[in-house]
C-alpha positions as CSV (number, residue, x, y, z in Angstrom):
1,M,-130.4,-127.9,22.5
2,E,-128.9,-129.5,19.4
3,Q,-125.5,-129.9,21.2
4,N,-127.3,-131.6,24.2
5,W,-129.1,-133.9,21.8
6,Q,-125.9,-135.0,20.2
7,E,-124.4,-135.8,23.6
8,I,-127.6,-137.8,24.5
9,K,-127.2,-139.8,21.3
10,G,-123.6,-140.4,22.1
11,K,-124.6,-142.0,25.4
12,L,-127.0,-144.2,23.6
13,K,-124.4,-145.1,21.0
14,A,-122.1,-146.4,23.8
15,C,-124.7,-149.0,24.9
16,L,-125.8,-150.1,21.4
17,S,-124.3,-152.1,18.6
18,R,-123.1,-150.0,15.7
19,G,-125.8,-151.4,13.5
20,Q,-128.6,-150.6,16.0
21,Y,-127.3,-147.1,16.5
22,E,-127.0,-146.3,12.8
23,F,-130.3,-147.8,11.8
24,W,-132.5,-146.7,14.7
25,V,-130.9,-143.8,16.7
26,A,-128.9,-141.7,14.3
27,S,-131.9,-140.5,12.4
28,I,-134.0,-139.4,15.4
29,E,-134.5,-135.7,15.6
30,F,-135.0,-133.7,18.8
31,L,-138.1,-131.5,18.3
32,G,-138.2,-129.9,21.7
33,L,-139.3,-130.1,25.4
34,E,-142.7,-128.9,26.6
35,N,-144.6,-129.6,29.8
36,E,-142.2,-132.3,30.9
37,T,-142.6,-134.1,27.6
38,V,-139.7,-134.7,25.2
39,E,-140.8,-134.6,21.6
40,L,-138.8,-136.6,19.1
41,G,-139.1,-137.0,15.3
42,C,-138.9,-140.5,13.7
43,K,-139.0,-141.8,10.2
44,N,-142.3,-143.7,10.4
45,R,-144.6,-145.6,12.8
46,F,-142.4,-148.7,12.8
47,H,-139.4,-146.6,13.8
48,I,-141.5,-145.3,16.6
49,E,-142.6,-148.8,17.6
50,W,-139.0,-150.1,17.9
51,I,-137.8,-147.1,19.9
52,R,-140.7,-147.5,22.3
53,E,-140.2,-151.2,22.8
54,K,-136.4,-151.4,22.9
55,L,-135.0,-148.1,23.9
56,E,-137.5,-145.7,25.5
57,N,-136.3,-146.3,29.2
58,K,-132.6,-145.8,28.4
59,L,-133.4,-142.8,26.1
60,L,-135.5,-141.1,28.9
61,R,-132.7,-141.6,31.5
62,A,-130.2,-140.1,29.1
63,V,-132.4,-137.1,28.4
64,Q,-133.0,-136.5,32.1
65,E,-129.3,-136.0,32.6
66,F,-129.6,-132.8,30.6
67,Y,-133.3,-132.0,31.2
68,P,-134.2,-133.2,34.7
69,L,-137.9,-132.2,34.4
70,A,-138.5,-134.6,31.5
71,R,-141.0,-137.3,32.5
72,R,-142.2,-138.8,29.2
73,V,-141.4,-139.1,25.5
74,E,-143.8,-138.5,22.6
75,Y,-143.0,-139.1,19.0
76,Q,-143.9,-137.6,15.7
77,I,-143.4,-138.9,12.2
78,L,-141.1,-136.5,10.3
79,S,-142.9,-134.8,7.4
80,G,-141.9,-136.0,4.0
81,E,-141.0,-139.5,5.3
82,P,-143.0,-142.2,3.6
83,D,-145.1,-144.7,5.5
84,P,-143.5,-148.1,5.0
85,D,-146.9,-149.6,4.0
86,E,-147.2,-147.0,1.2
87,V,-143.7,-147.2,-0.3
88,D,-143.9,-147.2,-4.1
89,G,-147.6,-147.3,-3.7
90,H,-148.2,-145.8,-7.1
91,E,-146.0,-148.2,-9.0
92,P,-146.4,-151.9,-8.4
93,Q,-143.3,-153.9,-7.9
94,A,-142.2,-156.4,-10.4
95,E,-143.3,-160.0,-9.5
96,G,-140.6,-161.6,-7.3
97,L,-138.9,-158.3,-6.6
98,R,-141.0,-156.9,-3.8
99,Q,-139.2,-154.3,-1.7
100,V,-138.6,-155.4,2.0
101,V,-140.3,-152.8,4.3
102,M,-140.1,-152.3,8.0
103,S,-143.4,-154.2,8.6
104,D,-141.6,-157.4,7.3
105,L,-138.9,-157.0,10.0
106,I,-141.0,-156.1,13.0
107,K,-143.8,-158.3,14.2
108,R,-145.0,-157.7,17.7
109,A,-147.2,-160.3,19.3
110,G,-150.2,-158.5,20.7
111,P,-153.3,-159.7,22.7
112,V,-155.6,-162.1,20.9
113,F,-159.1,-160.8,20.6
114,N,-162.2,-162.9,19.9
115,P,-163.0,-162.3,16.2
116,R,-166.7,-162.6,16.9
117,F,-166.6,-159.7,19.5
118,T,-166.6,-156.7,17.2
119,F,-168.6,-153.5,17.1
120,D,-170.4,-154.8,14.0
121,Q,-171.6,-157.9,15.8
122,F,-172.8,-156.0,18.9
123,V,-176.6,-155.5,18.9
124,V,-177.4,-152.0,20.3
125,G,-180.6,-151.4,22.2
126,S,-181.9,-149.1,24.8
127,S,-180.2,-150.9,27.6
128,N,-176.6,-150.7,26.2
129,Q,-176.6,-147.5,24.1
130,L,-174.3,-145.5,26.4
131,A,-171.9,-148.4,26.9
132,F,-171.6,-149.0,23.1
133,A,-171.1,-145.3,22.3
134,T,-168.5,-145.0,25.1
135,A,-166.6,-148.1,23.9
136,R,-166.6,-147.0,20.3
137,G,-165.6,-143.5,21.2
138,I,-162.5,-144.7,23.2
139,A,-161.6,-147.1,20.3
140,R,-161.7,-144.1,17.9
141,G,-159.6,-141.9,20.2
142,Q,-162.4,-139.5,21.1
143,Q,-161.6,-137.3,24.1
144,L,-163.3,-138.4,27.3
145,Y,-162.8,-137.2,30.8
146,N,-159.5,-138.8,31.9
147,N,-159.7,-141.0,28.7
148,S,-161.1,-143.7,30.9
149,A,-164.4,-145.6,31.3
150,Y,-165.9,-148.3,33.5
151,I,-168.3,-150.7,31.7
152,L,-170.7,-152.1,34.2
153,S,-173.0,-155.1,33.9
154,E,-174.0,-158.5,35.2
155,T,-172.6,-161.5,33.6
156,G,-173.5,-162.3,30.0
157,L,-174.7,-158.8,28.9
158,G,-171.8,-157.8,26.7
159,K,-169.1,-156.0,28.6
160,S,-166.4,-158.4,27.5
161,H,-167.7,-158.2,24.0
162,L,-167.1,-154.4,24.0
163,A,-163.7,-154.8,25.6
164,H,-162.6,-157.1,22.8
165,A,-164.2,-154.9,20.2
166,I,-162.1,-151.9,21.5
167,G,-158.9,-153.9,21.3
168,S,-159.6,-155.3,17.9
169,H,-160.5,-151.9,16.5
170,I,-157.4,-150.2,17.8
171,C,-155.0,-153.0,16.7
172,R,-156.5,-152.9,13.2
173,K,-156.7,-149.1,12.8
174,A,-153.6,-148.0,14.9
175,P,-151.2,-150.9,15.0
176,E,-148.4,-148.7,16.4
177,L,-150.3,-148.4,19.7
178,R,-149.5,-150.9,22.5
179,V,-152.7,-152.5,23.7
180,H,-152.7,-154.6,26.9
181,Y,-155.7,-156.7,27.6
182,V,-155.8,-158.4,31.1
183,T,-158.2,-159.6,33.6
184,A,-157.8,-158.7,37.3
185,E,-156.9,-162.3,38.0
186,Q,-154.2,-162.3,35.3
187,F,-152.8,-159.0,36.5
188,T,-152.6,-160.4,40.1
189,N,-151.0,-163.7,39.0
190,E,-148.4,-161.8,36.8
191,M,-147.6,-159.5,39.6
192,I,-147.0,-162.4,42.1
193,Y,-144.9,-164.2,39.6
194,S,-142.8,-161.1,39.0
195,L,-142.2,-160.5,42.7
196,K,-141.2,-164.1,43.3
197,N,-138.8,-164.1,40.4
198,G,-137.2,-160.7,40.8
199,K,-138.9,-159.3,37.7
200,I,-141.2,-156.7,39.2
201,E,-139.5,-153.8,37.3
202,N,-140.3,-155.6,34.1
203,F,-143.9,-155.9,35.2
204,K,-144.0,-152.2,36.0
205,T,-142.5,-151.3,32.7
206,K,-144.9,-153.4,30.8
207,F,-148.0,-151.9,32.3
208,R,-146.8,-148.3,32.6
209,S,-144.1,-147.3,30.1
210,E,-145.0,-149.8,27.4
211,C,-148.8,-149.3,27.4
212,D,-150.9,-147.0,25.4
213,V,-154.3,-148.7,26.0
214,L,-155.2,-150.8,29.0
215,L,-158.2,-153.0,28.9
216,F,-158.8,-154.3,32.5
217,E,-161.5,-156.8,33.0
218,K,-163.4,-158.0,36.1
219,V,-162.3,-155.4,38.6
220,E,-164.3,-157.1,41.4
221,F,-161.6,-159.9,41.6
222,L,-159.3,-157.4,43.4
223,S,-161.5,-157.3,46.5
224,G,-159.4,-157.7,49.6
225,K,-156.1,-157.8,47.6
226,E,-154.6,-154.6,49.0
227,K,-151.0,-154.9,47.6
228,V,-152.3,-155.6,44.1
229,Q,-154.7,-152.7,44.4
230,N,-151.9,-150.4,45.4
231,E,-149.8,-151.5,42.5
232,L,-152.7,-150.9,40.1
233,V,-153.2,-147.4,41.5
234,Y,-149.6,-146.5,40.8
235,T,-150.0,-147.9,37.3
236,L,-153.3,-146.0,36.6
237,D,-151.8,-142.7,37.9
238,E,-148.9,-143.0,35.5
239,L,-151.1,-144.0,32.5
240,M,-153.6,-141.2,33.2
241,D,-150.8,-138.6,33.6
242,R,-149.6,-139.6,30.2
243,G,-153.1,-139.3,28.7
244,K,-153.3,-143.1,27.9
245,R,-156.7,-144.8,27.4
246,I,-158.1,-147.1,30.1
247,V,-161.2,-149.3,30.1
248,Y,-162.4,-151.3,33.1
249,T,-165.2,-153.8,33.3
250,G,-167.0,-155.0,36.4
251,N,-170.2,-156.5,37.6
252,T,-171.0,-153.9,40.2
253,F,-170.4,-150.2,40.9
254,P,-166.9,-149.5,42.3
255,K,-168.4,-148.1,45.6
256,D,-170.1,-151.5,46.1
257,I,-167.1,-153.7,45.7
258,P,-166.1,-154.9,49.2
259,K,-162.6,-154.4,50.6
260,L,-161.5,-152.0,47.9
261,T,-159.0,-149.4,49.0
262,S,-160.2,-145.8,49.1
263,E,-157.4,-144.8,46.6
264,L,-158.5,-147.3,44.0
265,Q,-162.2,-146.7,44.6
266,S,-161.5,-143.0,44.0
267,R,-159.8,-143.7,40.6
268,L,-162.7,-145.8,39.5
269,T,-165.5,-143.6,40.6
270,G,-163.9,-140.5,39.1
271,I,-164.5,-141.6,35.5
272,L,-167.4,-142.3,33.2
273,V,-169.5,-145.3,34.3
274,A,-171.4,-146.9,31.4
275,P,-173.9,-149.5,32.6
276,I,-175.5,-152.3,30.5
277,G,-178.9,-153.6,31.5
278,P,-180.7,-156.8,30.4
279,P,-181.8,-156.5,26.8
280,D,-185.4,-155.5,26.2
281,F,-187.8,-157.4,23.9
282,R,-186.8,-155.6,20.7
283,T,-183.1,-156.1,21.4
284,R,-183.6,-159.8,22.2
285,M,-185.4,-160.2,18.8
286,E,-182.5,-158.5,17.0
287,I,-180.0,-160.6,18.8
288,L,-181.8,-163.7,17.6
289,R,-182.0,-162.5,14.1
290,K,-178.3,-161.6,13.9
291,K,-177.2,-164.8,15.6
292,A,-179.4,-166.9,13.2
293,L,-178.0,-165.0,10.2
294,G,-174.5,-165.7,11.3
295,E,-175.4,-169.4,11.5
296,N,-177.1,-169.3,8.0
297,V,-180.4,-170.4,9.6
298,N,-183.7,-169.1,8.4
299,L,-185.5,-168.4,11.7
300,P,-189.3,-167.9,11.3
301,A,-190.7,-164.7,12.7
302,E,-193.0,-166.6,15.1
303,V,-190.0,-168.5,16.6
304,I,-188.1,-165.2,17.1
305,Q,-191.0,-163.6,18.8
306,Y,-191.7,-166.6,21.0
307,M,-188.0,-166.9,22.2
308,A,-187.7,-163.2,22.7
309,E,-190.8,-163.3,24.9
310,R,-189.8,-166.4,26.8
311,V,-186.1,-166.1,27.3
312,M,-185.2,-163.0,29.4
313,G,-182.1,-162.0,31.3
314,D,-178.6,-162.3,29.9
315,V,-177.7,-162.8,26.2
316,R,-175.9,-166.1,26.8
317,R,-179.1,-167.8,27.8
318,L,-180.8,-166.5,24.7
319,E,-177.9,-167.7,22.5
320,S,-177.7,-171.1,24.3
321,C,-181.4,-171.7,23.6
322,L,-181.0,-170.8,19.9
323,I,-177.9,-172.9,19.5
324,G,-179.8,-175.9,21.0
325,I,-182.7,-175.4,18.6
326,I,-180.3,-175.2,15.6
327,A,-178.3,-178.2,16.8
328,K,-181.4,-180.4,17.1
329,S,-182.7,-179.2,13.8
330,N,-179.4,-180.1,12.1
331,I,-178.9,-183.5,13.8
332,Q,-182.4,-184.8,13.3
333,G,-183.1,-183.1,10.0
334,L,-186.1,-181.2,11.4
335,P,-187.3,-177.8,10.3
336,V,-187.1,-174.9,12.8
337,T,-190.7,-174.6,13.9
338,L,-192.5,-173.0,16.8
339,D,-193.1,-176.4,18.3
340,L,-189.4,-177.2,18.2
341,A,-188.5,-173.9,19.7
342,R,-191.1,-174.3,22.4
343,E,-189.8,-177.8,23.3
344,L,-186.1,-176.9,23.4
345,T,-186.7,-173.6,25.2
346,E,-188.9,-175.0,27.9
347,T,-186.5,-178.0,28.4
348,M,-183.5,-175.7,28.9
349,L,-185.3,-173.2,31.1
350,D,-186.7,-176.1,33.3
351,R,-183.1,-177.1,34.1
352,L,-182.6,-173.8,35.9
353,P,-183.1,-173.7,39.7
354,K,-186.4,-172.2,40.8
355,L,-186.3,-168.8,42.5
356,T,-187.8,-168.3,45.9
357,I,-189.5,-165.3,47.4
358,D,-186.7,-165.1,50.1
359,H,-184.0,-165.0,47.4
360,I,-185.8,-162.3,45.4
361,Q,-186.2,-160.2,48.5
362,Q,-182.5,-160.5,49.2
363,V,-181.5,-159.4,45.7
364,V,-183.9,-156.5,45.8
365,C,-182.5,-155.4,49.2
366,S,-178.9,-155.7,47.9
367,A,-179.8,-153.5,44.9
368,F,-181.4,-150.8,47.0
369,Q,-178.9,-151.3,49.9
370,I,-181.7,-151.8,52.5
371,S,-182.4,-154.5,55.0
372,V,-185.0,-157.2,54.6
373,E,-186.6,-155.9,57.8
374,D,-187.1,-152.5,56.2
375,L,-188.5,-154.1,53.1
376,K,-191.2,-155.9,55.1
377,S,-191.8,-153.0,57.6
378,S,-194.6,-150.5,57.6
379,K,-192.2,-147.6,56.8
380,R,-193.3,-145.5,53.9
381,R,-190.1,-143.8,52.7
382,K,-190.2,-143.5,48.9
383,E,-187.2,-145.7,48.4
384,L,-188.6,-148.5,50.5
385,A,-192.0,-148.2,48.8
386,V,-190.4,-148.6,45.3
387,A,-188.3,-151.5,46.5
388,R,-191.4,-153.3,47.9
389,K,-193.3,-152.8,44.6
390,I,-190.5,-154.2,42.6
391,G,-190.0,-157.1,45.0
392,M,-193.7,-158.0,44.8
393,Y,-193.7,-157.6,41.0
394,L,-190.7,-159.9,40.6
395,C,-192.1,-162.5,43.0
396,R,-195.2,-162.7,40.9
397,R,-193.1,-162.8,37.7
398,Y,-190.5,-165.4,38.8
399,T,-192.5,-167.7,41.1
400,T,-195.7,-169.6,41.1
401,E,-196.7,-168.3,44.5
402,S,-200.2,-166.9,45.0
403,L,-200.9,-163.2,45.7
404,E,-201.8,-164.2,49.3
405,S,-198.5,-166.0,49.8
406,I,-196.5,-163.1,48.4
407,G,-198.5,-160.7,50.6
408,K,-197.6,-162.7,53.7
409,S,-193.9,-162.6,52.8
410,F,-194.1,-158.8,52.7
411,N,-196.5,-158.4,55.7
412,R,-199.1,-157.1,53.3
413,S,-202.6,-158.2,52.1
414,H,-203.1,-159.9,48.7
415,S,-205.0,-156.8,47.5
416,S,-202.0,-154.6,48.4
417,V,-199.8,-156.9,46.3
418,L,-202.2,-156.7,43.4
419,Y,-202.3,-152.9,43.6
420,A,-198.5,-152.7,43.8
421,I,-198.0,-155.0,40.8
422,N,-200.5,-153.0,38.7
423,D,-199.0,-149.7,39.8
424,L,-195.5,-150.8,38.9
425,T,-196.5,-152.2,35.6
426,K,-197.9,-148.7,34.6
427,A,-194.7,-147.0,36.0
428,I,-192.4,-149.2,33.9
429,E,-194.1,-147.9,30.8
430,K,-193.8,-144.2,31.8
431,D,-190.7,-144.0,34.0
432,N,-187.3,-145.0,32.4
433,K,-185.6,-145.0,35.8
434,I,-188.1,-147.5,37.2
435,K,-187.8,-149.6,34.1
436,R,-184.0,-149.7,34.4
437,Q,-184.2,-150.6,38.0
438,V,-186.5,-153.5,37.3
439,E,-184.4,-154.7,34.4
440,H,-181.2,-154.5,36.4
441,I,-182.6,-156.6,39.3
442,S,-184.2,-159.0,36.8
443,G,-180.7,-159.5,35.3
444,R,-179.2,-160.2,38.7
445,L,-181.9,-162.8,39.3
446,D,-181.3,-164.5,36.0
447,A,-177.6,-164.5,36.6
448,S,-178.1,-166.1,40.0
449,C,-180.0,-169.0,38.4
450,L,-176.9,-169.7,36.2
451,A,-174.3,-169.3,38.9
């Protein structure tokens, strides 16, 4: 093996400058070949980073001439080699005579993550516990099935916050890892540009060979884009085969995204799906407290409670109302009182379009994947009965229509509507599944107002 490795290095030497070879390649040690993986020893993590970015493809091709089964390269830091960030860590350098280390020479531009979107700033509640735990686990390198997860929510509930938090955490704790953050639209545009300009191999290399963590947002944008979906499938397969981490976000379950190829749908449904629902009352209160604290505003308890009760749905609506109150308070020099909160909140909510019974019925039917005819029919199948109760409950909650008017829209009497609403109210308190269904549909209704 040692003789083969020397010949491999000789091939690399022929295509590199003398300085590059001596500085980067000569010191690499061949540690073995196992399960199609070549293991190499490097001096430190910056040595690994340079090899990955500048030389890995050439290196793998040279290795395959002697070991045809080799498919990937993994690296280890050789024992006894100091980390460049810890060189002379016990004895401070004299002022003005600081030693130049590798980190001074290599600066790789990575994705820019929103500094406000961190795990510390994410308010955890009953509706997002699984998604938060999943995101933090991936960021910390915990082993999940396929090392992949799909964070699912309507707009404004925090899925992008968690995607940015994952990226920020990894870049801070493991800077040697290559993190690619991209939306489905950016991925599509970059692929089209690469095809038009003869750079498709560079595109493939970026997202396959030069990627350790892929954060892929807004999967639903790929609907109907078959060629892009096929390219993504090839990319995902290679990343998953190499044990890389992948996080997707989307606003609907993969099986419900129209015009998605069976291959991509299979990749997305075969991983952990972590949904986020609309925040409950306690979570909304904590969001307000945390946001006000970040703005250095003393928010009275009665204001927090009023806003948490009045402003439901996505987090952005809640934050927008709070920012409006703070802005008016600062501009006009007014204290933050319940009257001010009531005035601003009602004004902002009144700007939203009013929901109709027909629209609520359509959203409920979409959530349960049933027809409006079935919803209004006399059929008593359990799924239909639950959908009807939720529909009536939400019509009463979101509209000013009378019980009689709601009943007519469902082909029911007003007493049947009242019974259904009371029955569902009790069920929400006892049955978490029903509660999640109502919160999910409520979130979709709130989001439709803002669309």
